[in-house]
N, C-alpha and C positions, 0 to 999 in steps of 0.2 A: 097746775099743781102736779108734781111728780109723784106717781104711784109706785113707791118702793116697798121695802119691808116695813111692816108695822113696828112701832116703837117697842113693843113687847117681844120682838123676835129674838129668840135664843137659839143659835145654831145647834147646840148640843141637844136641846129639848126637841127641836124639829127633827133631828136625825133619830133620836130615840123613838119618837112617834112614828116616823117612817119605818123604822126597824120593826116595831110592833105590828104594823100593817103587813109588811112583807112576810114576817114570821107567821102570821095568821093565815094569809091568803096565798102566799107564794108570789113569785115574780110575775108570771103571765097573767094571773087573775087580778093583780093590783092595777087599777086604772090610774090615769092622771088625776081624775077627780078624787079618788081615794087618797092620793098623796096630798092634794090640796087641802082636803078636809082634815086629814090627820095632822098636817104641819101648821095649818092656819095661814099658809102663805098664799100670795097671789101667784099666778102663773109665771109672771116675769121674775118674781123673787125666788120662786122654786128653781128656775133654770139659771138664775144668777148664782145660787148657792152651789148647785151641781148641774152640769150642762145637759144631762139626759136622765131618763128613768134608770138606765143601766148604771150610770155613775152614782145615782142615789142608792141603788141596790148594793153596789160594791161597798160603798161607805157604810151602809147600814149593816151589812153582813160582817164587815171587818170589825165594826163596833161590837156586834154580838159576840164574835169569836174572842176578842180581847177581854171584854167584860166577863165572859163565861170562864175563861182560863184564870183570870184574877180571882174570881169568886171561888173556884175549885181549889186554888192554892191557899186561899185564906181559910177555907173549911178544913183543909188538910192540916194546916198549922194549928188549928184549934182542937184537933182530934188527938186524944191520948192513945188511941189504938188505930194503927194504919188499916188493919183488916176491917175494923168497924167502919172506918171511913169508906173503904171500898164497898162494903155491904150497903151503906147508906147511898152511895152513888148509884149502885145497881137498882135499889128500891126507889130512888128518886125519879125513875121513869114514870112512876105512877102519879107524879105531881105536875104533869105537863099540860093541864087544862088551860085553854085560852079563855078569853073574856066571855065567850059564848058557852063555856062549859065543855066544849068538844076538845079532846086531846089534840094539841098542835104539834107535839113531838119536839125534837131538837131541831133548831134551825139548820144546823150543819147537815143533818140527815135529810131534811126536807130539800135543801139546796142540791145535795148530791143526787137525790132522786129526780129533781126537776131538770137540772142542767147536765148531769153526767160530766163528761169532759169537753162538751161542745163550746164552752166559752173559756179561752185560756186564762183570762184574768180571774175568773171565778174558780177555775180548777186550781190555780195557785193558792188562792185563799183557802180552799177546801183542804188542800194538802197540808198547808201550814197549821190549820186548825186541828186536823186529825192528828198530826204529829205532836202538837201541843197538848192535846187531851191525853194521848198515850203517854207522853212524858210525865204528866202529873201522876198518872197511875203507876208508872215505873218508879217514880220517886216514893210513892206510898209503899210500894212493894219492897223497895230497898230499905225503907225504915222498918217494915215488918220483919225483914231478915235481921236487921240490927237488934231488934227487940226480941228475937226468937219466936216470932209469930209465924214465920215462913221459913221453910227449909233453906239453909245457906247455899245449897247447890242450885236452887231454882233460877231459871233464866228470866230475870226481871224485865228485860227489854221485850222478849217475846210475850211474856205474860201481860205486860202493859198494853201491847197492841191487841192481844187476844181479848182483854177486858174491854178495850175501846170498841172492838167489833161486837162484843156481847151487848154492851150498852146501846149501840146503834141498832142492833137487831131487836132488842127489847122495846126500844122506843117505837120502832116500826110496828111491832106486834101490838103494842098498846093502841096505836092509831087504828089497827085492824080489828080491834075489839076483843083481844085476848083478855080474859078476866084477871082481876087482881090476884086471885088465888093461884092461877097458873103462872103469873109472873113471879110471885113469891116462891113458888115451888122451884122454878127455874133458878132463881137467885140462890136458894138454899143449895141446890146441886152445884152451882158454880163455886160458891164459897167452900163447900165440902171438897171440891177438886183442888183447892189451894192448900188444904191441910195435909 
């Protein structure tokens, strides 16, 4: 009998489950057994799907980045106020708890802290994800200008990257134990600086 993938194998669900494990634990701390348990695959099926742990990680991280950007764009489309959208993005750092109740932060920030620029393929994904996140914020800022919520002379590109950096920093601080009140006070200060 040939031991391949189980009939219930769904590549997208397996990748989603792997992504959740990598997001919670990080690359180094995720073992082969963790991936096998999360995906429900046999070892041979795991490596037939992606040839290495790094390949699984790259695919999972790319999935996270794509899904995150799509979600952020959808939320922006649903918002009547671009500045309210930005405020909710900033305060969203308080909602990053993992399955165990411990803040897991943004996968992009976690990956940047774990890998830095040591792995070229991961560095490229990080760069694209960072630029994508900043672009969503820039789009929100341009809409804020069009609606009169933001000064027409404001440099929306620079502000978009600034806000992306603020969000990354806030996520790190939440993981470091900064209180919700301190995060909210910081968000208030950031939003006031946009007015």
